[in-house]
C-alpha positions in Angstrom: -39.3 57.8 122.9 -42.0 56.7 120.9 -45.3 58.6 122.8 -46.1 62.0 122.7 -45.7 64.0 125.2 -46.9 67.5 124.7 -47.6 69.7 127.3 -50.5 72.3 127.1 -48.1 74.9 126.6 -46.5 73.3 123.2 -49.9 72.4 122.1 -50.8 76.2 122.3 -47.8 76.8 120.8 -48.7 74.2 117.7 -52.2 75.6 116.8 -50.6 79.3 117.2 -47.9 78.4 114.8 -50.0 76.6 112.4 -52.7 79.5 112.2 -50.1 82.4 111.5 -48.2 80.3 109.3 -51.6 79.6 107.5 -52.7 83.1 107.2 -49.7 83.8 105.8 -50.2 81.4 102.9 -54.0 82.6 102.6 -52.8 86.0 101.7 -50.4 85.2 99.9 -52.8 83.0 97.4 -55.6 86.4 98.4 -53.0 88.8 96.7 -52.3 86.3 93.6 -56.3 87.2 93.2 -57.2 83.3 93.7 -59.7 81.2 94.5 -61.4 80.2 98.2 -60.2 76.3 97.2 -56.3 78.2 96.3 -56.4 80.3 99.3 -57.3 76.8 101.6 -54.7 74.6 99.9 -51.8 77.7 100.5 -53.5 77.7 104.4 -53.2 74.1 104.9 -49.6 73.4 103.1 -48.2 76.0 104.4 -49.7 75.5 108.0 -48.5 72.1 108.2 -45.4 71.9 105.9 -42.5 72.3 108.5 -44.3 70.1 111.1 -44.8 67.8 108.4 -41.1 67.3 107.9 -40.5 66.8 111.5 -42.5 64.4 112.3 -41.4 62.5 109.5 -37.8 62.7 110.3 -38.4 62.1 114.1 -40.6 59.0 113.7 -43.4 61.1 115.3 -47.0 60.3 114.2 -47.7 63.3 111.6 -49.3 65.7 114.2 -52.1 67.1 112.0 -53.4 63.9 110.9 -54.3 63.2 114.2 -55.0 66.0 115.7 -58.6 67.6 113.9 -58.6 70.9 114.7 -55.7 71.8 112.7 -56.6 70.9 109.3 -60.0 72.9 110.4 -58.2 76.0 111.8 -55.9 76.2 108.6 -59.5 76.1 106.8 -60.9 78.9 108.7 -57.9 81.0 108.5 -58.7 80.7 105.0 -62.6 81.2 104.7 -61.3 84.3 107.1 -59.1 85.9 104.5 -61.5 85.3 102.1 -64.0 88.1 103.6 -61.1 90.1 104.7 -60.0 92.9 102.5 -56.1 92.6 101.6 -55.4 95.9 102.3 -56.0 95.9 105.6 -53.6 93.4 106.1 -51.1 95.5 103.8 -47.4 96.3 104.2 -45.2 94.5 106.9 -48.3 92.6 108.4 -47.4 90.0 106.5 -44.0 89.4 107.4 -44.7 89.9 110.9 -47.1 87.6 111.4 -44.8 85.3 109.5 -42.1 86.0 112.3 -44.3 84.9 115.0 -45.4 81.7 114.0 -41.6 81.1 112.6 -40.4 81.6 116.6 -43.2 79.8 118.0 -42.5 76.7 115.1 -39.0 76.4 116.1 -39.3 76.7 119.8 -42.2 73.7 119.5 -39.6 72.1 116.8 -37.2 71.9 118.5 -38.8 71.2 122.5 -40.4 68.2 120.2 -37.7 66.7 118.9 -35.9 66.1 122.7 -38.8 65.2 123.9 -38.7 61.7 121.4 -34.5 61.8 122.1 -33.4 63.9 119.3 -29.7 65.3 120.1 -29.4 68.6 120.8 -27.4 69.8 117.0 -30.0 67.8 115.0 -33.1 68.9 117.8 -32.1 72.6 116.8 -32.1 71.8 113.2 -35.5 70.2 113.4 -36.6 73.3 115.2 -35.5 75.2 112.4 -36.7 72.9 109.7 -40.2 73.6 111.7 -39.9 77.1 111.8 -39.1 77.4 107.6 -40.3 75.1 105.7 -43.9 75.9 105.4 -42.9 79.3 104.1 -40.7 78.0 101.6 -42.8 75.8 100.2 -45.7 78.9 100.3 -43.5 81.0 98.2 -42.2 77.7 95.6 -45.5 77.0 95.0 -46.5 80.8 94.6 -43.9 81.4 92.5 -41.9 83.7 94.8 -38.6 84.4 95.5 -37.8 82.5 98.6 -36.9 84.8 101.6 -33.8 81.9 102.2 -32.3 83.9 98.7 -31.4 86.9 100.9 -29.2 87.2 102.8 -32.1 89.1 105.5 -32.1 87.6 108.8 -34.9 85.0 109.1 -32.8 81.5 109.4 -31.0 83.1 111.7 -34.2 84.2 114.3 -35.5 80.0 114.2 -31.9 79.1 114.9 -31.8 81.7 118.1 -35.1 80.2 119.3 -33.6 76.5 118.5 -30.7 77.5 120.5 -31.9 78.8 123.7 -34.6 75.6 123.7 -31.9 73.5 123.8 -29.8 75.5 125.9 -32.2 75.6 128.2 -32.5 71.7 128.5 -29.4 71.0 128.9 -29.5 73.6 132.3 -32.0 72.5 133.7 -34.4 75.8 133.1 -37.9 75.2 133.9 -39.3 74.4 130.4 -42.2 77.2 130.5 -39.5 79.9 131.0 -37.4 78.7 128.3 -40.0 78.6 125.7 -40.8 81.9 126.2 -37.8 82.8 125.8 -36.9 81.7 123.1 -39.5 82.2 121.2 -39.8 86.5 122.5 -35.8 86.0 121.0 -36.0 84.2 118.2 -39.5 87.0 117.2 -37.2 89.8 118.3 -34.3 89.1 116.4 -37.0 88.8 113.2 -38.8 92.3 113.8 -35.8 94.0 114.5 -34.3 92.6 110.7 -37.9 93.5 109.3 -37.7 96.6 110.7 -34.2 97.9 110.3 -33.1 95.6 107.4 -30.4 93.6 110.0 -28.7 91.1 107.1 -26.2 89.0 107.3 -22.7 89.6 104.6 -23.6 87.8 101.8 -21.2 86.1 99.8 -20.9 88.9 96.8 -19.7 91.6 99.9 -17.1 89.2 101.1 -15.5 89.6 97.9 -16.2 85.6 96.7 -17.2 86.5 93.7 -14.0 88.3 92.0 -11.6 85.9 90.6 
């Protein structure tokens, strides 16, 4: 499939994911007391990072190049963050906002991959990459420890959303219901991990570092 056939629902998920991830990127730069230019850069690279990698891998037009709203939203979010005291957004807000974007983007990435004829398992991986890559790029550029280096449930939440999206497609369930259920399930798992410190067993915990 060579033409983009995203529905309005996926379009809104796309913009929502971009805005939320852009906010997390801008907040990280704001907490580091950076300039507006740096906030804008972090908002853009975090907002479009995962989707850009996905589109390059599945052979789709890079979404934010053709859509004038995406970059505008990222810059608008950066401007909003510039005039918003970070103390209003402290605590678990950043992690929860990131979780919303994670779930929305995982669904979007998987659905778009399926619509471009990508097989189910690679489509799940495209969903995971779409949901997590922007945050990884953000953390690396900011010099922060990436959440991937902790056992806390993060990629697992994206994988859950992606898997449900693929399963619903294979079972012929109405796309809207599948996407809503997938996004809610992924976010619920991520939220539970944030609130209750849910994590998978680490290699050290299973005795993997013992001689």
